[in-house]
N, C-alpha and C positions, 0 to 999 in steps of 0.2 A: 788383516794385512799388517805387515811389519815395516818399520822404517829402519833401514840400515844406513850407515854413514861411513865416510872416509876421513873423519875429522882428525883422528890420530895420525893417519898416514900423511895427510896434507900438512898438518902442523909440524911433523918431524921433517918433512921435505923443506919446509920454510926455515927450519932451525929454531923454532920457537918452543919455549916451555909452556906448560899448561897455564902458568901464571901470566905469562906475556899475552897469550891468546885471550885469556879471561879479561885482562885489562883492556885489550883492543875492542872486545865486543861487549864490555860493560856487564860482566857476570862474575861470579866467584870461581876460584880455581876448582872448587868442589863440583860446581855445575859442569865444567869442562870434563872433569874426571868421570862423572856419572854419564855424560853424553858419550864419551869414548867407549865406555863399558856397555853401552846400550841400555842403561837403566833410566834414561831420561829422554823424553821426546821434546825437542825444542819448539818454541813458538815460531810462527812464521817470521816475526820480527827478528828473532835471534838467528834463524836460518839465513835470512837476507843479510844481516850484519856479517855473518861468517863468510858468505859468498863475496861480499864487498872487500873484507880485509884479506881474503885469500886471492882476490881477483879471479874468481871463477863463477860459473853459473850455479845456482842452487842445486840443479840436477847433477852436477859434477861432484857434489859433496853428499847429498842425500838421495836415497833411492827407496821408492815404495815397492815392497815385494809382497807377492801373494803367499799365503800360508800353506798352500796345497803341497 
């Protein structure tokens, strides 16, 4: 299974830079960059922090997809 995300899309809709989002969720800008590229799978805590700062449900940002 793969985890896909809409982090970049939602971040841009909010008008935030990677650095602003990183500060809001207490990670590095590099972590946000890797997450947006799909190179990093976030912890549950980070996923929930993102949902909170975006004012969305976790499932609106992250989707678990079958590899078939």
